[in-house]
Structure formats: C-alpha cells, structure tokens
N, C-alpha and C positions, 0 to 999 in steps of 0.2 A: 643509652645512647644508641646501641645497635638496633634495638626494637624501633626507636624513633626514626632511624634512617631507613629501616626496612619499611615502615609505614608510609614514608614519603615516596617510596619507589613504586607503591601499589598504584595501578592504573585507576583513574577516576571513572565512575559509572557515567556513561554518556546520557543515561535517562534521568537519574535523580542527582547526579553529582557526588554522591557518596564515594569515599575512599575505602569502604568496608567491602573490598572486592578480593577475589581469590581464584586461583586457577580451577577450572571444572573438567574440561575435556581437551584431548588432542584429536582432531578431526583428521586422521591419517590420509583418507582418500583424497582430501583437497589440500592437505599440508598447511593447516593453520590450527591456532589454539583458541580456545574459548574461556573467557573469565565470566564469573558470576557475581552479582551484587547481593550482599546479605540484607540490604536495606529495602530494596523494591523488587528483588527477585529477577531483575533483567539479566540478560547475558550479552556478551559482545566479543567481537574478535579482538584479540590482543597478541601482538601489536596490530594496530589498524594499518592496512595497506596505505602507502603514500597517495595512490591514485587508483581508482577502479574504472576510469573512462575507457581505457583499453579493452575492458570486458564487454563493452557495448558497441563494438564494431558490427559490421554487416553480418558476420557469421553468427552472433548472438541472435539476431532476428530471423535468420533463414534457416537455423537449426544445424548449421555446420560446425558450430563450436561445442566443446564439452559442456559448457554452461550456457544453456540457451533458453529462448522465450518461444512460447506457442504463437506462431505466426497466423493472425486471424484474417489476413488480407483476402484469402480465397474463400472464407466462410463468414464474412462479415454479416451477411443477412441472417445467419443462425446466431451469431453472437449478439445481434440486436435484441433478440428476445429477453436476454438477461439484461442488457443495458436499459431498455425500456422499463422493465420491471423495477430495476433499481432506481431509476429516475422518478418513478410514481412514489416510491417510498421516500426518497429525498424530499420531494416537493411536499409531502405531508409534515415534514419537520421544520421547514423554512417558515419563520414567523417574522412579524413586525416589519420594519423597514426593508429587510432583505427579500421580502415576498412581493414587493411592489413592482420591481422590474428585474426579472431573473437574469443572473449572469453567473456562468459556471466556469470553473478552472479545474482540469484534470492534470495532476502532477505525475510525471512518468507515463505520458500519454501514448508512447510508442507511435504507431501509425495513425492514431486519432480516431479509432472507431467509436470509442465512448463519447468523444468530443462531437463527432458528427451526430450521434444520437441526441446529445444535450442541445445541440443547436436547433432541434426541433421544438424546443421549449423556451428558448431564450438566447441571449449572447453566449457563446461558448468558445473556450480557448484551451489550449494544451501546451504543456511545457515538457520537454525531454532533453536530456543531456546528449543524446545521439543525434548528430546532424544528418545522418544516414536516414533515421526513421522520420525525423521531421520533414526533410526534403520529400520523401516519398509519400508521406501522409498528406502533406499539402498538394501533391500532384493528384492524389486520389480525391481529395476534397474538390479541387478545381474540376475534375472530370465528372463529378456528381453534382456540380453546381451548388455544393454545400457552403454556407457562410462560415463554417468552422475554420479557426486559424490555429496553427501550431508554431511554437517558437522554440528555438534551441536555448536551453538554460535550466536552472532549477531554482529552488527557493532561495539558496544562497547566492545565486548569480542570475538575477532576473535580467531579461533582455534590456539593453540600455538605449536602443535607437529611439527616436523621437515618437514614432508611432506606438511602439510598445510601452513606453512610459506613460502614455495616456490610458492605455488598457490596464496596466498593473499599478493601479492607484490604490493607496490605502482606503479601506472601508468601502469597497465597491462590489465585492463578490457575494453572491447569495450562497453559493456552495462550493467548496474546495474538496476534491476527492483525491485519495492516495490509495489506490487499489493495488495491493501487493508491492508497495513502494516504501512504507515506512521503514522496513528492515533494511533497505538500501542506504538510509540517511546516515552519514557519518556523525553529524552533530545534530540529533533530533531537537534538543532543546531550543537551538537557534533557529532551525528550519520551521518548526512548528509554531514558534512564537511569530515568525514572518507570516505564516498562514493566518494566524489569529489577527494580525494587523490588516491583512487584505480583505477580511470578511466584514460585511455590514453587521450591525446589531441584529440578532435574530437569524444570522446565517449559520450554516452547519459545516463542520469538518467531518468527512467520511474517511475512516481508516480501516482497511481490511488487511489483517496480518495474522500471524500465528500467535496464540496465547500459550506461552511456555509453562503456564500453571495447569494446563490441560493434561489429562492422563496419557494422551497419545504422545506428547513431547516427553513427559516424565518417564514413561515406561520405555521408550525408544532409545533414550540416552543419546550417546554419541552417533548412534546410527540413524537419528531422526532425519528424514530427507530435507528438512528446511535449513540445515547446516550447509550452505553453499558459498562459493567465493564471494559473490556480490552481495551477499546477506551479511550486513556488518553488525546489526543490533537485533537481539531477540527479546521481545517484550513479554511481560505478563499483563493480564488485564488491569490488575492493581497498579502496577508501575506505570503503565500508559495512562491511566485515568489521573494518577497523582501528578504526573508531568504536565498533563493538559490543564488540570485544576490550578497548579502553580502559575501557568501562563495566563490564566483568566477565564477559561471556559467554566461554564456553570452547570449546564444540564447535559446529562450523559444517557445515552440509549444504547443498549447492548443487544446484539443479535448472534445466535449460533445456529447453524453454521454460517448463514448468509442473511442478507437483508431483503432477500426476494424468495419467492416460492419455489418449491421443487419442480413445479410444471415449467418454469422458465429454464431451469437446468435441463430437463428433458428435451425441450424444443431446441436449445442449443446443441445438445449432444447428438441430436438427429443428423446434423450436417456431417458427423464423423462416421456414420454408419455406412460400411461399404459391403459388409457381408453378414449373414445370419448370426455368426459367433459374436459380432459386434454388440449385439442386443444384450449381452450379458452385463455390459458396463451400466445399463439402466437399473439393474437389480443391485449392483454394487454401490452405485450412486445414491440410490434410495435408501439402502441400509445405512450408509454413512451419514446421510442427511438426518434420519430419524434418531440415529444413536448420538448425534451431536446435541440433541435436545435434552439428553439425559446427563446426570451427574452422579458421583459416587463420593461421599464424604466431603461434600463441598467443592469437588473438582469436577469440571465438565469432562465427559469421556473422551472428546476429541479436542483438538486444538485450534480448529477453524473458528475465526472470531471477526466480528465487524463492530466497530464503535462509532457512534455519532456523537459528536460534541458540538453544543450550540453556544454561540457568543451572546 
C-alpha cells in the first residue's frame, strides 16, 4: 500500500506521460529541482513554477535581469544571415499543399527579427507571451514597412480577437518554428499537438533545443548551463521524436548542431566584433560546430540539436 501511494505521488513526465520519474538534480544556483523520466530520458523542473510570465518582463529582453535574452534589435542585419540560411533549409522540407502558399509562424518570436525575415518569403506571424516584446517588435516592423505581424499569446492561449482568429486557423501554416522555445513549454504534449493542428499537410515543425542525451549535457551534470529558471522541460532526441510521433508527425530530419551552415554563424558573429581579441570566438565557434558532428558510443559529443518534423 505504501509503495502504491508513493508511486501515485511521483510527478508525471510532461513529455511522454510516464510516472516512472525520480529526482535527479538540485540546481542550487537557481533554487529548483530537476526530475528525470526513465521511459523517455526527458527531464523537467519539479515542482513546476505556477507562472513564468514574470520572467519575461522588460529586463529579460534588455539584459538587466539575472535570466536574460540576447537582444538582437541593434544587430538585426547580422542576425538576418542566420535567419535567411535557416529559411532556405525550411523551404526545402515543405512539401505538398503546404508549399503552394507559404505561411510562417514563429513561436516565442521576441522582437520578431525571424518573422520579418520570413515575411520576405510569404505570410509571416509571430507569437510571444511578452507584451513588451510584441509591442516593440510591431513598432520595428512598422518602421521598416515589413508585413510581419506579432501577437501576444502562445500555443495554449492563441489570440482571440476577430483578426487573429482568421490568421490562426487550423491547417493553414506551412512552417511553425520554436527556436530555443520548446524548453519553455509547461505542457509540451498539448502545445505541440496544437502546432500540429495549425500546420497544413506537408508543413514542418522546426524545434531547436538541447538534446540531453548528448555528452555535453551528460558530463556537465547539474552544472550544465541549460538549467535555467525559464527552462521547464529538458528533452532527449528520442523523447522528443516519440512525443511528436504520438501526436501524428511522420517524417523526421535531425541536424547537429544547426540547420544552417557555419558560414552563416560567422557572418552573424561579425556584428559582435569590437576588438581584435573578439576574433577568438570564431575559432571557438568553429571548433564547437565541427565537434557537434561527431559522436561517441552512439551519443553526440555536444547537445546542440535541431529537429524538423513534417505533417
């Protein structure tokens, strides 16, 4: 009886739904605990914070908060090298009805730089829970005369006004991107199922996140830099594909470390060069990129990971 009661108290894995979970780490620097799933290898914060919206106030985007975002507003033209390279890859994997009239949705769009890049190829929209980022992103789009449109919300809370309802219609998007966003999802099975419903047949879901089966994460343990307050779920490639397969996705395409070439990274990084010593980062970046292509005993050496799933 005691064993049964204990089993019922175990947190359920937000990725696969299994109750075969147990405590793994205490992340002392951020004051939260991580549990791991024996079934799919995923990890997650437990207990989950009741709300994380307060983490994404203005300080998160301007770098004044302890947990912050790289503000691309002053270097958007450099970031565009990566955005356009990624869009070229995405367009190669869109097939069937999804390829007839391109329509893009970026989840966690921040100020909308990627959305503005996608707007050069078709209709493009962005979603973000930060009203601050959405408001300023739309201001930037207006100043640039870009047709990109950003909305406040997320996959669990789509915008409900009349205009938005016409945009966020089931079976209408060619590609939905979650770039360093999937780890922020409290309920990935629900949210990614919603993404599936929004896609046209032949459309692709693009997820960039850390693969916790990679040696970088395994060897770093609790010290791994990806354990952050706003990162609620930590996936393995196997667990993520299993989740998406159960939702209904069929074709999978994996990239390590990224779905765009190293040259695009170099061109983006050039915008951060202020002095000669900054050039060292090009060597470090290149070494990491090449290292990410290697594996040891079936495990990739790094944890950088991009997954395309086609409907």
